[in-house]
C-alpha positions in Angstrom: 45.9 8.4 28.2 47.5 5.4 26.7 45.1 2.5 26.0 46.2 -1.1 26.7 47.6 -3.3 23.9 44.8 -5.1 21.9 42.2 -2.7 23.3 41.7 -0.6 20.2 42.6 3.0 19.6 41.0 6.5 19.4 41.9 8.9 16.7 40.8 12.4 15.7 40.0 12.6 12.0 41.0 15.5 9.8 38.6 18.1 8.5 35.4 19.7 9.9 33.3 16.9 11.2 30.3 16.8 13.6 31.8 13.6 15.1 35.6 13.8 14.6 36.6 11.2 17.1 36.8 7.6 15.8 36.8 4.5 18.0 38.9 1.9 16.0 38.8 -1.8 16.8 42.0 -3.7 17.7 44.1 -4.5 14.6 43.8 -7.8 12.9 46.4 -9.4 10.7 45.8 -11.4 7.4 48.4 -13.2 5.4 48.8 -11.6 1.9 49.9 -14.3 -0.6 51.1 -11.7 -3.1 53.5 -10.0 -0.8 54.1 -13.1 1.4 53.6 -10.9 4.5 51.0 -10.1 7.0 48.5 -7.3 6.2 47.1 -5.1 9.0 43.3 -4.8 9.0 41.7 -2.0 11.1 37.9 -1.4 11.2 36.1 1.6 12.7 33.7 0.9 15.5 31.9 4.2 15.8 32.3 8.0 15.6 31.8 10.5 18.3 31.8 14.3 19.1 34.1 13.9 22.1 37.2 11.8 22.8 35.8 10.5 26.0 32.7 9.1 24.2 35.0 7.2 21.8 36.9 5.7 24.7 33.7 4.7 26.4 32.6 2.9 23.2 35.8 0.9 23.1 35.4 0.0 26.8 31.8 -1.3 26.0 33.1 -3.2 23.0 35.8 -5.0 25.0 33.3 -6.0 27.6 31.2 -7.8 25.0 32.8 -7.9 21.5 30.1 -10.3 20.2 27.3 -7.8 20.8 29.0 -5.2 18.6 29.8 -7.7 15.9 26.3 -8.9 15.5 24.9 -5.4 15.7 26.6 -4.5 12.5 25.1 -7.4 10.6 22.9 -6.1 7.8 19.5 -7.4 6.6 21.2 -9.2 3.8 23.8 -10.7 6.2 21.0 -12.2 8.3 19.2 -13.5 5.3 22.3 -15.2 4.0 22.9 -16.9 7.4 19.3 -17.9 7.8 18.8 -19.2 4.3 21.9 -21.2 4.4 20.4 -23.3 7.2 16.7 -23.1 6.2 16.9 -24.0 2.5 18.5 -27.3 3.4 15.3 -28.4 5.2 12.5 -27.2 2.9 11.2 -28.0 -0.6 11.9 -26.0 -3.8 8.4 -24.5 -3.8 8.9 -23.0 -0.4 12.4 -21.7 -1.3 11.0 -20.0 -4.4 8.4 -18.2 -2.1 11.2 -17.0 0.2 13.3 -15.8 -2.8 10.4 -13.9 -4.2 9.7 -12.2 -0.9 13.4 -11.3 -0.5 13.6 -9.5 -3.8 11.0 -6.9 -2.6 13.2 -6.1 0.4 16.0 -4.5 -1.6 15.5 -1.0 0.0 16.7 -2.5 3.4 19.4 -4.9 2.1 22.2 -2.8 3.6 20.5 -1.6 6.7 21.9 -3.1 10.0 19.2 -5.6 11.1 19.3 -4.3 14.7 18.4 -0.8 13.4 15.3 -1.8 11.5 11.9 -0.6 12.8 8.3 -1.3 11.9 8.1 1.7 9.5 10.9 0.2 7.4 9.1 -3.1 7.1 5.6 -1.6 6.6 6.9 0.6 3.8 8.2 -2.6 2.0 4.6 -3.9 2.1 3.0 -0.6 1.2 5.3 -0.1 -1.8 4.5 -3.6 -3.1 2.2 -3.3 -6.0 0.9 -6.8 -5.6 -1.9 -8.2 -3.5 -2.4 -10.5 -0.5 -0.4 -13.5 -1.7 2.9 -11.6 -2.4 2.5 -9.4 0.7 2.1 -12.6 2.8 5.3 -14.0 1.3 7.2 -10.9 2.4 5.7 -10.9 5.9 6.4 -14.6 6.3 10.0 -14.1 5.3 10.5 -11.2 7.7 9.0 -13.2 10.6 11.4 -16.0 9.9 14.4 -13.6 9.8 13.3 -12.0 13.1 13.0 -15.4 14.8 16.5 -16.3 13.6 17.9 -12.9 14.8 16.2 -13.2 18.2 17.5 -16.8 18.7 21.0 -15.4 18.1 20.5 -12.4 20.5 20.8 -9.9 17.6 17.5 -8.3 18.3 15.0 -8.7 21.2 11.8 -7.7 19.4 10.0 -9.0 16.4 8.7 -6.0 14.5 7.5 -8.2 11.6 4.5 -9.5 13.7 3.0 -5.9 13.7 3.1 -5.6 9.8 -0.3 -5.1 8.2 -1.1 -6.6 4.9 -4.2 -6.4 2.7 -7.0 -8.8 3.5 -7.5 -11.8 1.3 -10.3 -11.1 -1.1 -12.2 -13.8 -2.9 -11.9 -12.9 -6.6 -15.1 -13.1 -8.5 -14.8 -13.0 -12.3 -16.0 -9.6 -13.5 -16.8 -8.7 -17.1 -16.5 -5.1 -18.2 -19.2 -3.4 -20.2 -18.3 -2.6 -23.8 -18.8 0.8 -25.3 -21.6 -0.7 -27.5 -23.4 -2.0 -24.4 -23.1 1.3 -22.6 -24.5 3.1 -25.7 -27.5 0.8 -25.5 -28.0 1.5 -21.8 -27.7 5.2 -22.5 -30.4 5.1 -25.1 -32.7 3.1 -22.8 -32.1 5.5 -19.9 -34.4 8.2 -21.3 -37.4 5.9 -20.9 -36.3 3.2 -18.4 -35.4 4.2 -14.8 -33.5 0.9 -14.3 -31.3 1.7 -17.3 -30.8 5.2 -15.8 -29.6 3.7 -12.6 -27.2 1.4 -14.5 -25.8 4.4 -16.4 -25.3 6.3 -13.1 -23.4 3.4 -11.7 -21.2 3.1 -14.8 -20.4 6.8 -14.8 -19.8 7.2 -11.0 -18.4 3.9 -9.8 -21.0 3.7 -7.0 -22.2 0.4 -5.6 -25.9 -0.2 -6.2 -26.6 0.2 -2.5 -24.9 3.6 -2.4 -27.3 5.3 -4.8 -30.0 4.7 -2.2 -28.0 7.0 0.2 -28.2 10.0 -2.0 -30.5 12.6 -0.6 -32.0 15.3 -2.8 -30.7 18.0 -0.4 -27.2 16.7 -1.1 -27.4 17.1 -4.9 -25.9 20.3 -6.3 -26.6 20.5 -10.1 -24.9 23.9 -10.6 -21.6 22.6 -9.2 -22.2 19.1 -10.7 -21.7 17.0 -7.6 -23.6 15.1 -4.9 -22.6 13.5 -1.6 -23.3 10.0 -0.3 -21.8 6.6 0.0 -21.4 3.6 2.3 -19.1 0.8 3.6 -15.8 2.5 4.6 -14.6 5.7 6.2 -13.4 6.8 2.9 -16.7 5.9 1.2 -19.3 7.4 3.6 -20.5 10.9 2.7 -18.0 11.3 -0.1 -18.2 13.8 -3.0 -19.4 12.1 -6.2 -19.1 14.3 -9.3 -21.9 14.2 -11.8 -20.8 13.3 -15.4 -22.7 15.2 -18.1 -23.9 11.9 -19.6 -25.9 11.1 -16.4 -27.2 14.6 -15.6 -30.6 13.9 -17.3 -30.9 10.7 -15.2 -30.2 12.4 -11.9 -32.7 15.2 -12.7 -35.3 12.6 -13.6 -34.8 10.6 -10.4 -34.7 13.9 -8.4 -38.1 14.9 -9.7 -39.7 11.5 -9.0 -38.3 11.2 -5.5 -39.3 12.8 -2.1 -36.2 12.7 0.1 -33.7 10.1 -1.3 -33.2 9.1 -4.9 -35.3 6.0 -5.7 -37.6 6.4 -2.7 -40.4 6.6 -5.3 -40.1 2.8 -5.4 -42.3 1.7 -2.6 -40.5 -1.4 -1.4 -38.9 -2.4 1.9 -36.2 -4.3 0.0 -34.9 -1.7 -2.5 -31.7 -3.5 -3.2 -33.5 -6.7 -4.1 -35.9 -4.6 -6.3 -33.0 -2.9 -8.1 -31.3 -6.2 -8.7 -34.5 -7.7 -10.2 -35.0 -4.8 -12.5 -31.3 -4.8 -13.5 -31.6 -8.4 -14.5 -34.7 -7.6 -16.6 -32.8 -4.8 -18.2 -29.9 -7.0 -19.1 -32.2 -9.6 -20.6 -34.1 -6.9 -22.6 -30.8 -5.6 -24.0 -29.4 -9.1 -24.6 -26.3 -8.5 -22.4 -25.0 -10.4 -19.4 -23.6 -8.4 -16.4 -24.0 -7.9 -12.7 -24.4 -4.5 -11.0 -20.9 -4.6 -9.6 -19.6 -4.8 -13.2 -20.6 -1.2 -13.5 -18.2 -0.2 -10.7 -15.4 -2.3 -12.1 -15.9 -0.9 -15.6 -15.7 2.7 -14.2 -12.5 2.0 -12.3 -10.8 0.1 -15.2 -11.7 2.8 -17.7 -10.4 5.6 -15.5 -7.1 3.7 -15.2 -7.0 3.2 -18.9 -7.4 7.0 -19.4 -4.6 7.7 -16.9 -6.9 9.7 -14.6 -5.2 10.9 -11.4 -5.2 7.9 -8.9 -5.9 9.9 -5.8 -9.0 11.6 -7.3 -10.3 8.3 -8.7 -9.9 6.7 -5.2 -11.9 9.6 -3.7 -14.6 9.3 -6.3 -15.2 5.5 -5.7 -14.5 5.7 -1.9 -11.2 3.7 -1.7 -8.9 4.6 1.2 -5.5 6.0 0.3 -2.5 4.1 1.8 -0.5 7.3 1.8 -1.1 8.8 5.2 0.0 12.2 4.1 -2.4 12.2 1.2 -5.2 10.9 3.4 -4.8 13.6 6.1 -3.5 16.7 4.4 -5.0 16.6 0.9 -8.1 18.8 0.8 -11.0 17.5 -1.3 -11.3 19.8 -4.2 -14.8 19.4 -5.8 -13.8 21.3 -8.9 -10.9 19.0 -9.4 -13.1 15.9 -9.1 -15.5 17.3 -11.7 -12.5 17.9 -14.0 -11.4 14.3 -13.5 -14.8 12.9 -14.2 -14.9 14.9 -17.4 -11.9 12.8 -18.6 -14.2 9.8 -18.7 -15.7 8.5 -22.0 -16.5 5.1 -23.3 
């Protein structure tokens, strides 16, 4: 069947192909100043398994050529068109924020904008190593691009509004314990239960409230681990390996307690009590720290020692962003004990 002039053409491509039939757009002509003649430009519209499918694609194209033209626009194409208009109306500081957000989107620069889905965008956020402020810049940019694309009938849904970014956390200045300070606490731990608790926090990364959740029945000295924890799904009831440096403390607290560690302290406000004794300990040792500095010291030191990130997250109760890791990676107690043995101060 002969197609009308200016309609486009269908051609079967050579070689073994899954989709050998090409729908080719109508020819365009451009003047070539070197040859002083017109140059024919032909672009492929799409590829198909059957000839009839290629013809149907040309029919659809000729009904609404603009729809196909905009469909091929890439992420970068949309960004260029949007920024050309937007940057004329905003200040340099805002421009810099958009430019910074754009550079993290490089994996999708060449993807047709209409083919982008939420998982493409979320991966950009998840792969970003920076925190809330940078993630917010990226999400703001993506929202702007989707609004532009929707206003020009390029897409009809804004996937950017479903992106999840990290929550803004108020940063409190933390000071890490020095090795000398930890040595002082270790020496005191043989006589002072508060020093023992501080040492446990430094060698486990637990929060002070979490040590109160450890039940004696969930402490396994032979296999060198215990279970407990609070706050998040990843933190509750997690496996906490016992470092050799704190085994004497755990055994001492175990012997003093009835059901849970520290229940020998007869107080309805155990956390307040621990805080008070921790402050007294810091004063006696002439050092200045909060209980949360213990957790930060542990995490920072494990990173310095290049301990496996997934195992460190499991030990301190941080959720993994990698869904595959979170669902399919079995918790190996022996592995966690091996990782805790990496730690030294």
